[in-house]
C-alpha positions in Angstrom: 0.0 74.2 105.9 2.7 73.6 103.3 4.7 70.5 103.8 8.1 70.3 102.1 9.6 67.0 101.3 13.1 66.3 100.6 16.5 66.2 102.4 16.7 68.3 105.5 18.7 71.5 105.3 21.5 72.2 107.7 21.7 75.7 109.1 25.1 76.8 110.1 25.3 79.7 112.5 28.3 82.0 111.9 30.3 82.6 115.0 30.5 86.3 116.0 34.1 85.8 117.1 35.7 86.8 113.7 33.6 89.9 113.4 34.3 90.8 117.0 38.0 90.3 116.4 37.8 92.5 113.3 36.0 95.3 115.2 38.5 95.1 118.0 41.4 95.4 115.5 39.8 98.4 113.8 39.0 100.1 117.2 42.6 99.3 118.4 44.1 100.8 115.3 42.4 104.2 116.1 42.6 104.2 119.9 44.8 106.6 121.8 47.9 105.0 123.1 50.1 105.0 126.2 53.7 104.0 125.6 55.2 102.0 128.4 59.0 101.7 128.8 60.7 99.5 131.4 64.0 100.8 132.9 65.1 97.8 135.0 68.6 97.2 136.6 71.8 98.8 137.4 72.6 102.1 135.6 75.9 101.9 133.8 78.2 99.0 133.6 76.6 95.9 135.2 79.7 93.7 134.8 81.2 91.3 132.3 78.6 89.8 129.9 75.8 91.9 131.5 74.2 95.0 130.2 73.1 97.8 132.5 71.0 100.8 131.6 72.8 103.4 129.5 71.8 106.4 127.4 72.9 104.6 124.2 71.2 101.4 125.2 67.8 103.0 125.8 67.9 105.6 123.0 66.1 103.6 120.4 63.4 102.5 122.9 62.8 106.0 124.1 62.7 107.4 120.6 60.1 104.9 119.5 58.0 105.5 122.7 57.9 109.3 122.3 57.1 109.3 118.6 54.3 106.8 118.6 51.1 107.8 116.8 48.0 108.9 118.8 50.2 109.1 121.9 48.6 110.4 125.1 51.5 109.9 127.5 54.7 108.0 128.1 55.0 105.7 131.2 58.4 104.9 132.7 58.4 101.8 134.9 61.5 102.1 137.0 63.1 99.3 139.1 66.7 100.4 139.8 68.9 100.8 142.8 71.1 103.3 140.9 74.6 103.2 139.5 76.5 105.6 137.3 75.7 109.3 138.0 76.7 110.3 134.4 74.5 107.7 132.8 71.6 108.6 135.1 72.0 112.2 134.0 72.2 111.3 130.3 69.1 109.2 130.4 67.1 111.7 132.4 68.1 114.6 130.1 67.2 112.6 127.0 63.7 111.8 128.5 63.2 115.5 129.1 64.4 116.4 125.6 62.0 114.0 123.9 59.1 115.0 126.1 59.7 118.7 125.2 60.1 118.0 121.5 57.0 115.9 121.3 54.9 117.7 123.9 54.3 114.5 125.8 53.3 114.1 129.4 55.6 111.6 131.3 54.6 109.5 134.3 57.1 107.4 136.3 56.2 104.4 138.3 58.6 103.1 141.0 58.5 99.3 141.4 60.7 97.5 144.0 63.1 100.4 144.2 63.8 103.7 142.5 66.8 104.8 144.5 69.9 106.9 143.9 70.3 107.0 140.1 67.0 105.2 139.8 65.3 108.2 141.5 67.4 110.6 139.4 65.8 109.1 136.3 62.3 109.1 137.9 62.6 112.8 138.4 62.7 113.2 134.6 58.9 112.5 134.7 56.2 115.1 135.2 54.7 112.9 137.8 56.1 110.1 140.0 54.0 107.3 141.5 55.1 104.6 143.9 53.6 101.4 145.1 52.8 101.2 148.8 55.9 99.0 149.3 58.3 100.8 146.8 61.7 102.0 148.2 62.3 105.6 147.0 65.0 108.2 147.4 68.7 107.6 148.4 69.7 111.1 147.2 73.4 110.7 147.9 76.6 109.3 146.5 78.4 106.2 147.4 81.7 104.6 146.3 82.7 101.1 147.1 85.7 98.9 146.4 88.0 96.3 147.9 91.3 96.4 149.7 93.8 93.6 149.0 96.9 95.0 150.6 98.5 91.6 151.5 97.0 89.5 148.8 99.8 89.7 146.2 102.6 89.1 148.8 100.9 85.8 149.9 101.4 84.5 146.3 104.9 85.9 145.9 103.7 88.6 143.5 105.0 92.1 143.2 102.9 95.0 141.9 104.6 97.5 139.6 102.9 100.7 138.8 104.6 103.5 136.8 102.7 106.8 136.5 103.4 110.3 135.2 101.7 112.7 137.6 101.6 112.5 141.4 97.9 111.9 141.6 97.5 109.5 138.7 97.3 106.3 140.8 94.9 107.1 143.6 93.0 104.6 145.7 95.1 101.5 144.6 93.4 98.5 146.1 96.8 96.8 146.6 98.2 99.7 148.7 97.2 100.9 152.2 94.5 103.6 152.0 95.8 107.1 152.0 93.9 109.8 154.0 94.7 112.3 151.2 93.1 110.0 148.7 90.0 109.5 150.8 89.7 113.3 151.3 90.0 113.7 147.5 87.3 111.2 146.9 85.0 112.9 149.5 85.4 116.1 147.5 84.4 114.4 144.3 81.4 112.8 146.0 80.3 116.2 147.4 80.4 117.7 143.9 78.3 114.9 142.5 75.9 115.1 145.5 75.3 118.8 144.8 74.5 118.1 141.1 72.0 115.4 142.2 70.4 117.7 144.8 70.1 120.5 142.2 68.3 118.2 139.8 65.8 117.0 142.5 65.2 120.6 143.5 64.6 121.6 139.9 62.2 118.7 139.0 60.4 118.7 142.4 60.2 122.4 142.8 57.3 123.4 145.1 56.6 119.7 146.1 59.4 118.9 148.7 58.0 119.2 152.2 61.1 118.4 154.3 64.4 120.1 154.9 67.6 119.4 153.0 69.0 117.8 156.2 66.2 115.3 156.0 65.8 114.7 152.2 69.4 114.7 151.0 71.2 112.4 153.5 70.9 109.3 151.3 68.0 108.0 153.2 65.0 106.2 151.6 61.3 106.3 152.1 58.5 103.7 151.5 55.4 104.4 149.4 53.1 106.7 151.3 55.9 108.3 153.3 57.7 109.2 150.1 54.5 111.1 149.1 54.5 112.8 152.5 58.0 114.2 152.0 57.3 115.2 148.4 59.6 112.8 146.6 56.6 111.2 144.7 53.2 112.5 143.8 51.0 109.6 144.6 50.6 105.9 145.5 49.5 103.7 142.7 50.4 101.1 140.1 50.6 101.5 136.4 47.4 100.0 135.1 45.2 101.4 137.8 46.5 104.9 137.4 46.5 104.8 133.6 43.0 103.3 133.5 41.8 106.2 135.7 43.6 108.9 133.8 43.2 107.6 130.2 40.2 105.3 130.2 40.0 105.1 126.4 43.7 104.6 125.8 45.6 101.3 125.3 49.0 100.6 126.9 51.6 99.6 124.4 54.8 98.2 125.8 57.9 99.5 123.9 60.6 96.8 124.4 64.3 97.3 123.5 65.3 95.8 120.1 66.5 92.2 120.1 70.2 91.7 119.2 70.8 91.1 115.5 72.1 87.5 116.1 69.0 86.7 118.0 66.7 88.1 115.3 68.5 86.1 112.6 69.0 82.8 114.3 66.3 82.6 116.9 66.2 81.7 120.6 68.3 78.5 120.2 71.4 80.2 119.3 70.7 83.0 121.8 70.4 80.4 124.5 73.6 78.7 123.3 75.5 82.0 123.3 74.4 82.6 126.8 75.7 79.3 127.9 79.1 79.8 126.2 79.3 83.3 127.7 78.6 82.0 131.2 81.3 79.3 130.8 84.0 81.1 129.0 85.5 84.1 130.7 82.4 85.2 132.6 82.5 83.2 135.8 84.5 85.6 137.9 83.1 88.8 136.4 79.6 87.4 136.7 80.1 86.6 140.4 81.5 90.0 141.1 78.8 91.9 139.2 76.1 89.7 140.8 77.6 90.5 144.2 77.6 94.2 143.4 73.9 94.1 142.3 73.0 92.1 145.4 74.9 94.5 147.6 73.1 97.6 146.1 69.7 96.0 146.6 70.6 94.7 150.0 71.4 98.2 151.2 67.7 99.0 150.7 66.5 95.8 152.4 65.7 94.0 149.2 
């Protein structure tokens, strides 16, 4: 036996964590990816100081999602009670254009609600999924407003409107409602409804199982029932479905770009701007827009 004398030697074990982290980074850098885009809120103008979903607003996010390296699919997570028909159409058409240009499969997942314009956008996907409790559908057109016929007179105010053209000033909230104006609005709504129906028929061709009289009344369906009538393809949530379909891919959330001021000055100024916006000139607009959002969601029991 050999006996060594002298100061003891300290053996330091290297943690495997740095190596594991490096391996994970290398693996991640070469993994297939699923781009996930959230489309959340009212479509179109959401009110003073608030930003709804618009084609211009989501353009950069969609472009980044559909042109990502090693892309397997794009996932749209939709939580919207609808809004502007035009913006719904623009967003949906842009999704289809990018999907075609880049040969990418698109999956839509309905969260709380994908109704009206929200469902219009969902139909841009190749497949639509809903949670068991998601509210889906509302394939119709609705217009809402306020009537304040006696409001001005109570404050001694007189409204003066000068227009060239007999039909230029329809549906004035300060005047009694005209049957002719209501009939005109109904015609506009019918035209928009037909465009919406045509889009659903095109995108859900061969999948719809109920009659037009059932599907296109503006009614909504929950989860499994939405599958039964053909409005969605299956019940499931994002990560479960993606893990099953693409077990080796990683989900990468593609978030909208932060405003320039926020990027330059940080969250403190962003928070301060939000406070100023809320205090100066936004109170009434904020209440009205919040009431509108609440009204839209309440119509679906949310």
